[in-house]
Backbone bond lengths (Angstrom), bond angles and torsions (degrees), N, CA, C in turn:
res aa  C-N    CA-C-N  psi(-1)  N-CA   C-N-CA  omega(-1)  CA-C   N-CA-C  phi
1 X - - - 1.386 - - 1.646 109.63 -
2 X 1.332 112.05 127.96 1.470 114.59 -178.85 1.489 111.29 -82.23
3 X 1.304 116.89 140.99 1.472 116.54 177.15 1.513 113.02 -110.69
4 X 1.276 118.63 3.76 1.426 125.73 -177.93 1.537 112.26 -64.64
5 X 1.419 123.06 -43.83 1.402 123.54 175.42 1.553 114.53 -61.35
6 X 1.391 113.13 -35.43 1.448 115.73 -178.61 1.542 110.36 -73.32
7 X 1.328 111.48 -34.16 1.559 115.93 -178.86 1.581 106.49 -68.86
8 X 1.284 119.98 -42.34 1.395 124.31 177.29 1.528 114.46 -61.36
9 X 1.288 113.91 -41.95 1.539 117.90 177.77 1.468 108.39 -71.29
10 X 1.355 119.45 -37.55 1.552 118.57 176.63 1.475 112.65 -63.28
11 X 1.343 117.29 -40.27 1.502 120.13 178.62 1.516 114.84 -63.97
12 X 1.402 116.08 -36.01 1.414 122.91 175.81 1.513 111.55 -67.65
13 X 1.237 120.39 -39.35 1.444 126.56 -178.52 1.512 106.97 -64.50
14 X 1.439 115.04 -47.13 1.489 119.39 179.21 1.590 110.08 -61.15
15 X 1.260 119.94 -47.88 1.457 125.53 176.88 1.486 110.38 -54.24
16 X 1.235 119.77 -49.83 1.484 122.30 178.73 1.553 115.33 -58.64
17 X 1.365 109.04 -43.35 1.496 115.32 177.20 1.431 114.02 -67.86
18 X 1.348 122.17 -38.70 1.388 123.55 177.93 1.477 114.88 -72.50
19 X 1.307 113.90 -30.66 1.621 117.07 176.17 1.495 107.84 -69.10
20 X 1.340 121.90 -39.42 1.394 121.52 -179.44 1.493 115.94 -74.07
21 X 1.341 119.48 -11.71 1.470 121.51 -178.89 1.578 111.44 -109.21
22 X 1.332 111.82 28.32 1.546 111.14 178.83 1.489 105.66 -77.10
23 X 1.362 115.83 170.73 1.385 123.57 179.90 1.436 119.65 -94.30
24 X 1.490 110.25 5.50 1.506 114.83 179.75 1.425 105.27 -69.00
25 X 1.418 114.53 145.74 1.477 122.20 177.43 1.511 109.67 -86.61
26 X 1.268 113.61 140.99 1.472 119.68 177.32 1.521 109.24 -84.73
27 X 1.308 112.00 132.30 1.585 115.25 -176.46 1.523 108.87 -65.02
28 X 1.329 116.29 139.76 1.482 121.89 178.33 1.499 106.17 -75.98
29 X 1.311 111.00 145.99 1.557 121.48 179.03 1.604 102.29 -95.78
30 X 1.329 110.92 117.85 1.511 121.18 173.17 1.431 110.15 -91.55
31 X 1.351 113.93 137.30 1.400 121.20 173.25 1.485 110.99 -101.66
32 X 1.393 118.70 125.39 1.445 121.08 -175.21 1.507 108.33 -62.48
33 X 1.364 115.71 157.75 1.441 119.86 177.21 1.488 111.73 -56.98
34 X 1.291 118.30 164.30 1.473 120.53 -173.50 1.498 114.39 -67.96
35 X 1.255 115.56 -28.65 1.481 120.44 -173.88 1.570 107.75 -133.51
36 X 1.309 114.55 63.44 1.501 120.99 -174.13 1.571 103.90 -70.89
37 X 1.332 118.50 139.39 1.398 121.69 -177.51 1.624 104.94 -83.63
38 X 1.317 110.83 131.64 1.526 120.00 -178.34 1.508 107.04 -92.51
39 X 1.333 114.11 156.07 1.491 117.63 176.65 1.504 110.59 -59.58
40 X 1.261 118.12 135.57 1.449 124.69 -179.14 1.509 114.62 79.20
41 X 1.325 116.52 2.30 1.467 118.59 179.38 1.571 109.08 -73.87
42 X 1.372 119.57 136.82 1.455 124.19 175.44 1.502 115.07 -108.33
43 X 1.299 116.18 -16.74 1.496 118.03 179.03 1.444 112.68 -118.80
44 X 1.355 116.59 150.26 1.468 125.72 176.35 1.515 110.60 -137.44
45 X 1.323 118.65 154.05 1.397 119.08 171.54 1.581 108.72 -91.82
46 X 1.354 115.89 151.44 1.396 125.40 178.91 1.488 107.90 -131.56
47 X 1.366 115.57 136.61 1.422 118.52 -178.95 1.478 113.26 80.78
48 X 1.421 112.27 -170.08 1.446 118.81 -179.37 1.495 113.18 -81.03
49 X 1.438 117.12 148.49 1.417 119.18 165.32 1.561 109.91 -93.07
50 X 1.273 119.48 124.69 1.444 120.13 -170.77 1.559 108.02 -123.71
51 X 1.330 116.90 156.54 1.385 125.96 177.52 1.547 114.66 -131.93
52 X 1.274 111.32 141.84 1.545 120.17 174.69 1.459 112.73 -115.08
53 X 1.291 122.56 150.52 1.356 123.70 -179.95 1.524 117.29 -179.21
54 X 1.280 122.01 -132.71 1.483 123.45 177.95 1.528 110.56 -110.76
55 X 1.311 114.16 122.09 1.471 121.39 178.60 1.477 111.50 -48.74
56 X 1.380 115.56 122.68 1.466 117.98 178.71 1.417 110.77 80.28
57 X 1.238 124.08 7.04 1.511 126.68 -174.93 1.505 112.18 -125.31
58 X 1.318 110.34 -106.99 1.586 117.57 -173.25 1.538 106.21 -134.80
59 X 1.384 108.84 163.03 1.547 118.75 175.57 1.587 103.78 -99.31
60 X 1.400 112.09 135.53 1.513 113.98 -177.90 1.462 105.57 -114.21
61 X 1.304 124.32 -27.75 1.433 123.08 -175.77 1.660 108.95 -122.16
62 X 1.278 119.01 136.58 1.450 121.89 177.47 1.508 107.73 -118.66
63 X 1.332 117.33 135.32 1.410 121.59 177.01 1.465 113.05 -124.02
64 X 1.358 117.49 136.43 1.482 128.40 -175.82 1.454 112.59 -145.24
65 X 1.304 119.68 157.66 1.468 123.35 -174.46 1.524 105.32 -118.21
66 X 1.350 113.56 131.02 1.447 121.07 -177.45 1.516 109.82 -110.29
67 X 1.288 120.09 138.93 1.585 129.05 174.71 1.493 105.19 -131.58
68 X 1.347 114.52 170.47 1.384 123.52 174.68 1.531 110.84 -88.00
69 X 1.297 117.76 146.38 1.476 121.81 175.24 1.570 100.83 -71.01
70 X 1.384 114.09 133.75 1.526 116.12 -179.86 1.570 111.79 -45.83
71 X 1.202 113.30 133.55 1.422 118.70 174.75 1.637 113.86 90.80
72 X 1.320 115.14 -5.14 1.403 115.59 -177.42 1.658 114.79 -88.28
73 X 1.256 117.16 159.58 1.397 125.72 -167.37 1.603 98.16 -78.94
74 X 1.315 119.86 160.26 1.434 122.07 175.53 1.508 113.64 -64.83
75 X 1.349 119.97 152.90 1.362 125.32 -176.09 1.501 112.88 -119.89
76 X 1.397 117.26 127.34 1.444 120.93 -176.73 1.555 104.27 -81.13
77 X 1.241 118.11 111.80 1.418 127.21 177.72 1.517 112.80 -60.66
78 X 1.284 118.82 -25.94 1.403 122.89 175.66 1.541 117.31 -67.91
79 X 1.364 109.69 -12.94 1.485 118.77 -174.43 1.577 110.74 -108.21
80 X 1.324 118.18 6.50 1.497 117.54 -176.38 1.572 108.22 -92.57
81 X 1.327 113.07 166.40 1.417 118.80 168.90 1.493 105.28 -131.83
82 X 1.330 114.16 146.02 1.415 120.35 177.71 1.593 112.72 -121.01
83 X 1.234 118.49 126.87 1.497 122.97 -178.15 1.539 106.84 -118.62
84 X 1.345 111.82 137.56 1.381 122.98 -179.98 1.492 107.52 -115.49
85 X 1.357 117.84 134.24 1.481 122.70 178.11 1.526 109.46 -139.58
86 X 1.247 117.67 129.59 1.445 121.80 166.93 1.504 109.60 -120.61
87 X 1.327 120.50 -168.84 1.435 120.22 179.55 1.515 119.80 -64.16
88 X 1.398 113.51 -11.92 1.359 119.73 -171.22 1.486 112.63 -115.97
89 X 1.293 115.38 -38.87 1.491 123.67 -168.70 1.479 111.40 -137.55
90 X 1.448 111.48 148.39 1.490 116.50 176.63 1.534 98.35 -131.81
91 X 1.311 115.27 135.46 1.483 125.95 172.99 1.437 117.37 -148.32
92 X 1.357 108.56 146.67 1.499 117.27 -179.80 1.567 108.21 -95.05
93 X 1.242 122.25 118.21 1.408 127.82 -176.73 1.532 110.77 -79.26
94 X 1.322 111.93 149.77 1.478 115.48 -179.60 1.610 108.88 -111.88
95 X 1.333 116.65 143.96 1.523 113.75 -176.26 1.577 112.75 -70.59
96 X 1.175 119.48 156.13 1.522 125.32 172.26 1.477 111.04 -66.55
97 X 1.296 122.91 152.62 1.451 122.11 171.69 1.496 115.24 -49.64
98 X 1.343 120.07 123.33 1.366 122.63 -178.33 1.562 115.16 81.28
99 X 1.273 117.77 -4.66 1.510 130.30 172.16 1.543 108.97 74.15
100 X 1.315 122.55 -1.77 1.319 127.68 179.69 1.552 115.98 -120.94
101 X 1.375 116.14 127.26 1.405 121.63 175.42 1.494 109.54 136.39
102 X 1.377 113.73 173.05 1.472 123.50 174.97 1.513 112.48 -65.23
103 X 1.365 119.92 121.29 1.407 116.73 -174.32 1.557 114.33 -81.69
104 X 1.277 114.57 150.93 1.458 122.79 171.83 1.497 108.48 -85.28
105 X 1.326 119.33 168.71 1.568 119.69 -175.98 1.599 108.77 -56.56
106 X 1.345 109.53 137.88 1.544 114.63 -178.93 1.395 112.50 86.88
107 X 1.393 123.22 7.02 1.463 122.44 -172.18 1.543 109.99 -129.70
108 X 1.285 117.00 168.35 1.445 123.94 166.95 1.491 108.70 -131.70
109 X 1.335 117.69 159.90 1.437 126.17 -177.86 1.508 115.32 -150.67
110 X 1.259 119.29 155.82 1.504 123.74 168.96 1.523 107.10 -88.45
111 X 1.292 118.33 115.55 1.416 117.78 179.88 1.510 116.72 -101.06
112 X 1.377 113.07 -11.19 1.518 115.16 -179.51 1.578 102.31 -163.17
113 X 1.436 112.48 149.41 1.476 120.69 169.63 1.518 106.47 -120.12
114 X 1.360 116.54 122.89 1.390 120.04 172.85 1.460 116.70 -98.13
115 X 1.204 124.34 136.06 1.480 131.26 -177.65 1.512 111.06 57.95
116 X 1.387 111.39 51.13 1.470 118.10 179.96 1.423 113.53 -63.33
117 X 1.388 116.08 136.87 1.426 124.35 -179.17 1.491 107.35 -108.43
118 X 1.242 122.92 121.61 1.494 124.75 171.75 1.466 111.55 76.72
119 X 1.329 120.81 -160.71 1.436 123.86 -177.92 1.567 110.87 -70.84
120 X 1.288 113.22 163.53 1.527 119.94 -177.89 1.567 102.43 -67.80
121 X 1.376 110.55 132.18 1.403 121.25 175.34 1.579 106.19 -156.06
122 X 1.311 112.32 -179.89 1.480 118.94 -179.20 1.537 107.94 -104.17
123 X 1.202 125.89 21.87 1.467 127.83 -175.91 1.547 103.57 -104.23
124 X 1.315 111.35 126.90 1.518 120.21 175.68 1.489 103.89 -85.80
125 X 1.282 120.76 114.25 1.449 124.67 -177.45 1.466 112.04 -121.60
126 X 1.294 117.14 176.81 1.542 123.53 -173.56 1.515 114.09 -43.19
127 X 1.182 118.62 125.32 1.497 123.68 177.95 1.557 119.27 68.31
128 X 1.328 115.49 -1.77 1.402 119.44 170.73 1.514 110.24 -83.75
129 X 1.436 112.79 154.20 1.357 120.07 -179.80 1.543 106.08 -132.73
130 X 1.263 119.17 130.06 1.402 121.64 174.36 1.568 114.07 -110.61
131 X 1.346 108.34 122.52 1.576 116.20 -178.73 1.514 104.42 -86.07
132 X 1.328 114.47 118.65 1.497 125.46 -179.36 1.473 111.24 -105.15
133 X 1.292 119.46 136.71 1.422 122.67 173.51 1.488 108.34 -121.28
134 X 1.274 119.74 134.57 1.435 128.40 179.39 1.482 110.70 -116.54
135 X 1.321 118.60 140.72 1.402 126.95 176.35 1.466 114.83 -131.22
136 X 1.351 116.38 80.54 1.423 123.52 -173.05 1.521 108.68 -68.06
137 X 1.363 115.70 164.06 1.486 119.44 174.37 1.524 107.66 -72.95
138 X 1.313 118.30 -34.85 1.508 124.60 -176.97 1.488 109.84 -80.14
139 X 1.357 117.18 132.54 1.445 120.42 178.34 1.527 108.54 -88.42
140 X 1.313 116.95 146.24 1.491 124.18 -176.98 1.523 110.05 -98.01
141 X 1.281 120.05 108.56 1.474 122.64 179.89 1.528 106.76 -81.76
142 X 1.382 116.27 174.42 1.303 127.40 179.38 1.559 111.61 -59.08
143 X 1.374 115.62 141.78 1.448 121.69 170.53 1.548 113.63 68.31
144 X 1.362 119.40 6.32 1.479 121.65 -177.27 1.537 108.39 -91.55
145 X 1.332 111.69 145.48 1.502 125.72 176.16 1.492 109.71 -74.26
146 X 1.279 119.07 133.60 1.476 119.92 171.39 1.584 105.79 -130.09
147 X 1.242 111.71 139.19 1.544 120.84 167.58 1.430 112.05 -114.18
148 X 1.358 113.55 131.95 1.482 117.38 175.76 1.541 107.64 -120.83
149 X 1.312 116.38 134.99 1.387 123.18 -179.84 1.557 110.94 -118.69
150 X 1.286 117.38 124.61 1.512 121.08 -179.50 1.596 103.22 -114.80
151 X 1.292 113.95 113.10 1.475 119.42 -169.24 1.532 105.90 -110.77
152 X 1.344 117.44 107.17 1.498 116.34 174.76 1.524 112.34 -80.44
153 X 1.370 116.75 172.19 1.418 116.21 -178.27 1.505 117.04 -65.09
154 X 1.393 113.47 -25.09 1.468 121.16 178.30 1.517 106.96 -135.04
155 X 1.337 115.59 154.07 1.474 121.45 179.26 1.513 114.75 92.18
156 X 1.261 112.31 -179.07 1.428 120.29 -177.43 1.517 106.83 -80.35
157 X 1.372 124.15 139.19 1.403 123.09 175.02 1.538 113.23 -69.06
158 X 1.391 115.37 145.79 1.417 121.10 173.40 1.509 107.44 -83.45
159 X 1.384 115.35 123.78 1.441 122.63 179.82 1.531 103.78 -124.21
160 X 1.347 108.76 131.13 1.585 114.68 176.71 1.527 106.38 -143.46
161 X 1.353 110.91 146.56 1.426 120.27 -176.95 1.473 110.24 -121.39
162 X 1.331 119.99 141.59 1.442 121.72 -176.80 1.598 105.55 -145.62
163 X 1.302 116.88 162.90 1.449 126.69 -175.64 1.527 107.25 -123.43
164 X 1.333 117.16 123.85 1.371 118.20 177.08 1.619 111.96 -64.93
165 X 1.338 116.27 152.27 1.428 117.01 178.57 1.464 115.59 -69.64
166 X 1.323 117.61 162.69 1.498 122.05 -176.93 1.556 108.60 -67.25
167 X 1.328 115.78 -35.22 1.461 117.46 -178.45 1.493 105.72 -119.92
168 X 1.409 114.31 124.14 1.552 120.88 -177.70 1.493 108.67 -90.52
169 X 1.385 113.64 126.03 1.523 118.41 173.74 1.494 105.87 -98.27
170 X 1.363 114.07 175.39 1.445 118.18 179.85 1.473 111.66 -67.12
171 X 1.408 116.69 -41.18 1.538 123.59 -177.91 1.519 113.14 -141.64
172 X 1.347 113.77 151.82 1.484 122.99 175.39 1.505 109.84 70.41
173 X 1.264 123.71 39.97 1.331 122.52 174.77 1.642 107.28 -79.19
174 X 1.321 115.32 120.80 1.498 114.64 -178.06 1.392 109.45 -89.51
175 X 1.336 117.69 121.70 1.407 128.52 176.14 1.522 109.21 -80.86
176 X 1.335 113.70 117.43 1.469 117.34 -172.52 1.577 111.87 -78.73
177 X 1.304 115.88 147.17 1.485 119.31 175.23 1.385 106.54 -67.23
178 X 1.345 113.92 145.99 1.397 122.03 176.96 1.530 113.63 -72.89
């Protein structure tokens, strides 16, 4: 009986065990922030992304606040497009008439302007924040992932992902960053 194959297998086992027991530290995996700013991006979200709907049921409207990335030029909100996507449906939302007001299904609207500079207009400028509400045709159930893309006329689109809470309340459901 030849012992060479057993000797070779034994040596390989010892080498693997010794290599796995070294004192070298394993580098930690870092997860990037939920809404990392991409090169060329001009819009960011500030504050919480919230949803309102039917208690114990689904979320039908989602509210978020947009601001400019520091150093970016003003953005004409009349020239943006907003896309909603969950695990079942993707849809492009249309603005409400005049761009301001509570949106009907399939639409988006500016419901508030914080730190307004100058006269009322639909340009997002330095230090202003526009509170946007979307009302997609698709309802968002508990624990489902949603992706929202805000595409300005120039620059990299703002894309953010959130997860609906496990229990849906009628108002102020905070959608958690992914």
